[in-house]
C-alpha positions in Angstrom: 114.2 160.4 153.7 115.0 164.1 153.2 114.4 165.7 149.8 115.1 169.3 149.2 117.0 171.9 147.1 118.4 173.9 150.0 118.9 172.7 153.6 120.2 174.1 156.8 119.7 171.3 159.4 121.7 171.6 162.7 124.0 168.8 163.5 122.1 168.1 166.7 118.8 167.4 165.0 117.4 163.9 165.8 115.2 162.1 163.3 113.3 158.9 164.2 112.8 155.9 162.0 110.9 156.2 158.7 110.8 160.0 158.8 110.0 161.7 155.5 110.8 165.4 155.0 110.2 167.1 151.5 110.6 170.8 150.8 112.4 173.1 148.4 114.0 174.9 151.3 114.5 173.3 154.7 115.7 174.9 158.0 115.7 172.9 161.2 117.2 174.3 164.4 119.5 173.1 167.2 118.2 170.3 169.4 115.0 169.5 167.5 113.7 166.0 167.5 111.2 164.5 165.0 109.5 161.2 166.0 109.1 157.9 164.1 107.0 157.7 161.0 106.5 161.5 160.8 105.8 162.9 157.4 106.5 166.6 156.7 105.8 168.1 153.2 106.2 171.8 152.7 106.4 172.4 149.0 108.1 175.8 149.1 109.6 176.3 152.6 109.9 174.4 155.9 111.3 176.2 159.0 111.4 174.5 162.3 113.1 176.3 165.2 115.4 175.1 168.0 114.5 172.6 170.7 111.3 171.5 169.1 109.7 168.1 169.6 107.4 166.8 166.9 105.6 163.6 167.8 105.7 160.3 166.1 103.2 159.8 163.2 102.7 163.5 162.7 101.5 164.3 159.2 102.2 167.9 157.9 101.4 169.1 154.4 101.3 172.7 153.1 102.9 175.2 150.7 104.9 176.6 153.6 105.3 175.6 157.2 107.0 177.8 159.8 107.3 176.6 163.4 109.1 178.7 166.1 111.4 177.5 168.9 110.3 175.1 171.7 107.3 173.7 169.9 106.1 170.6 171.7 103.8 167.7 170.6 103.4 164.6 172.7 102.1 161.2 171.6 98.3 160.8 171.7 96.0 158.1 170.2 95.1 160.4 167.3 97.9 161.8 165.1 98.8 165.5 164.8 97.7 166.6 161.3 98.4 169.8 159.6 97.1 169.8 156.0 93.8 168.3 154.9 91.9 169.4 151.8 93.5 172.1 149.7 97.0 171.7 151.4 98.8 172.1 148.0 97.0 175.4 147.2 98.9 178.7 147.0 97.0 179.8 150.2 97.9 176.6 152.1 100.4 178.2 154.7 100.8 178.0 158.5 103.0 179.9 160.8 103.4 178.9 164.5 105.2 181.0 167.0 107.5 180.2 169.9 106.7 177.8 172.8 103.5 176.4 171.4 102.0 173.0 172.4 99.7 170.9 170.2 99.3 167.1 170.6 96.7 165.6 168.3 94.9 168.4 166.6 93.7 168.5 163.0 94.6 171.8 161.4 93.2 172.4 157.9 95.3 174.9 155.9 93.1 175.5 152.8 93.5 179.1 153.9 96.3 180.5 155.9 96.6 179.7 159.7 98.6 182.0 161.9 99.3 181.1 165.5 101.2 183.4 167.9 103.6 182.6 170.7 102.7 180.6 173.9 99.5 179.1 172.4 98.2 175.7 173.5 95.9 173.4 171.6 94.4 170.9 174.0 93.8 167.2 172.9 91.4 166.8 170.0 90.9 170.5 169.4 90.7 171.4 165.7 91.1 174.4 163.3 89.1 174.5 160.1 89.6 177.0 157.2 86.9 175.8 154.8 83.6 174.1 154.8 81.1 173.3 152.0 78.9 170.6 150.6 75.8 171.7 148.7 76.2 173.6 145.5 76.6 177.4 145.9 74.6 177.6 142.7 71.7 176.2 144.6 72.0 178.7 147.4 74.1 176.8 149.8 77.0 178.4 151.6 80.6 177.7 151.1 82.8 179.2 153.8 86.5 179.9 153.3 88.7 182.0 155.5 92.0 182.2 157.3 92.3 181.6 161.1 94.5 183.7 163.4 95.1 182.8 167.1 97.1 185.4 168.9 99.7 184.9 171.6 99.0 183.4 175.0 95.8 181.7 174.1 94.6 178.3 175.2 92.1 176.2 173.0 90.2 173.8 175.2 89.7 170.0 174.9 87.7 169.2 171.7 87.1 172.8 170.8 86.7 173.7 167.1 87.8 176.9 165.5 85.8 177.7 162.3 87.0 179.6 159.2 87.5 183.4 159.1 88.0 183.8 162.9 90.5 185.9 164.8 91.1 184.9 168.4 92.6 187.6 170.6 95.6 187.5 172.9 95.4 185.5 176.1 91.9 184.2 175.3 90.6 181.0 176.9 88.4 178.8 174.6 86.3 176.4 176.7 86.2 172.7 176.2 83.9 171.6 173.4 83.3 175.1 172.2 82.7 175.9 168.6 84.0 179.3 167.7 82.3 181.0 164.8 83.1 184.7 165.5 86.1 186.8 166.6 87.1 186.5 170.2 88.3 189.6 172.1 91.6 189.8 173.9 91.7 188.3 177.5 88.2 186.7 177.1 86.8 183.4 178.1 84.4 181.9 175.6 82.3 178.7 175.9 79.4 177.0 174.3 77.9 176.1 170.9 78.2 178.6 169.2 80.8 180.1 171.6 79.9 183.2 173.5 81.9 185.4 175.8 81.4 184.5 179.5 84.2 186.4 181.1 86.6 189.2 180.2 88.1 192.5 181.3 88.0 194.2 183.7 87.0 191.3 185.9 89.1 188.6 184.2 91.9 187.9 184.5 92.0 189.0 188.2 94.6 191.7 188.9 96.8 190.4 191.7 98.7 192.7 194.0 102.4 192.2 194.6 101.6 190.8 198.0 99.1 188.3 196.5 101.6 187.1 193.9 104.3 186.6 196.5 101.9 184.7 198.7 100.9 182.4 195.7 104.6 181.8 195.0 105.1 180.8 198.6 102.3 178.3 198.5 103.6 176.9 195.2 107.0 176.5 196.6 105.7 174.5 199.6 103.6 172.4 197.3 106.7 171.7 195.2 108.7 170.7 198.3 106.0 168.1 199.1 106.1 166.8 195.5 109.9 166.5 195.5 109.7 164.3 198.6 107.8 161.8 196.5 110.7 161.8 194.0 113.9 162.0 196.1 114.9 160.3 199.4 115.9 162.5 202.3 114.7 165.9 201.1 114.8 168.5 203.9 112.6 171.6 204.0 113.2 174.6 206.2 111.4 177.9 206.3 111.4 181.2 208.1 109.0 184.1 207.6 110.9 185.1 204.5 112.9 182.1 203.1 112.1 178.6 202.1 115.1 176.2 201.7 114.9 172.8 200.2 118.0 170.6 200.3 118.9 167.0 199.4 121.0 164.9 197.0 120.2 163.8 193.5 122.4 162.1 190.9 125.2 161.9 193.5 125.2 165.7 193.8 124.0 167.9 196.7 121.3 170.4 195.7 119.5 173.3 197.2 116.6 175.5 196.3 116.1 178.8 198.0 113.0 180.8 197.6 112.6 184.3 198.8 110.4 187.2 197.6 109.6 185.8 194.2 113.1 184.6 193.4 114.3 181.0 193.1 118.0 180.1 193.4 118.7 176.5 192.4 122.1 174.9 193.0 123.1 171.4 192.0 126.8 170.6 192.0 128.6 173.3 190.2 125.4 174.5 188.4 123.4 177.6 189.5 120.1 178.5 188.0 118.0 181.6 189.0 114.4 182.3 188.3 112.6 185.6 188.9 108.8 185.2 188.8 107.4 188.4 190.2 108.4 191.5 188.3 108.9 189.9 184.8 109.6 186.2 184.5 113.2 185.7 183.5 116.0 183.3 184.2 119.8 183.0 184.0 122.4 180.4 184.8 123.1 176.8 184.1 120.4 174.1 183.9 120.4 171.0 186.0 118.1 168.1 186.7 116.7 170.0 189.7 116.1 173.2 188.0 114.4 171.3 185.1 112.1 169.6 187.6 111.2 172.9 189.2 110.5 174.5 185.8 108.3 171.6 184.9 106.3 172.0 188.1 105.8 175.8 187.5 104.8 175.0 183.9 101.7 173.2 185.3 100.6 176.5 186.7 101.2 178.4 183.4 104.6 179.8 184.6 106.7 178.9 181.6 110.5 179.3 181.6 112.5 178.0 178.6 116.2 177.7 178.3 116.2 174.1 176.9 113.8 171.2 176.9 113.5 170.0 180.4 112.7 166.5 181.8 111.0 165.9 185.1 112.5 163.7 187.8 110.3 160.6 188.0 108.4 159.7 191.2 109.5 156.8 193.4 107.2 154.2 191.7 108.5 150.6 191.9 106.3 149.2 189.1 106.3 151.0 185.8 104.3 150.7 182.6 105.9 150.7 179.2 106.4 154.2 178.1 106.6 155.7 181.6 109.4 158.3 182.3 112.5 156.7 183.6 
């Protein structure tokens, strides 16, 4: 069910069964998918970007909800909840940037929540914007405040972000941490309450161009070994400067050439190129092989988005229900 006054929903949007979307103004971009039994209520405005995946059983409620492109939420035992107490108040607003991942978090929006680009919320990590119980007239505290998480940050497993906190860019919040104070840019925090345990100039480590290229070489060789677990008759050749991986998939010949921080992926008529050394960028036409390579790189924090990609499944004879096919 969709209930709205104004809507701009791209024709490629896919809605699962029993989906409910209610808002005065709805905009949903190209290629976005919303899973079964999801409920999204944004009283004033709902914006969901392109190529987003919102998991089944998600429950969103706020005055306004804005989600950027390539948002991803996978199924976990606990639902993904945005809302909670005060979700119909004028201050109940959430804005999420591009390429963010969150699976089964609880995000309270009594006060505004702002999340930048490339932010990950690990399973069971939560954000709170208010807390109270005993009467303030008897001297007990009632804490209310917005939460801001800046771009490039990862929130660890079962971490909790408390009200009135700003987390800086590219921060790393340790598993189980309870964050009660602002976190500086490029810092690692851990503990209860969370404290800074690493940061500039020692963290993150500054790699030379030679070290970056060496790491790319190692990753390419590791990927070649993984691809052999997925595709028959994969051939790997290397010289001092070039790694070449060849084979056939989906009845098409493919090749991957790596040299000096540059990947060139060919499958059939499609050619896809990735530069990971100077500034990560890409161009060309996606294919199953380029998708699989990008998914491998994603597991090392190297994220390249041109569309939602799907990994090639390993050669496992017996599969469980829900496994990738």
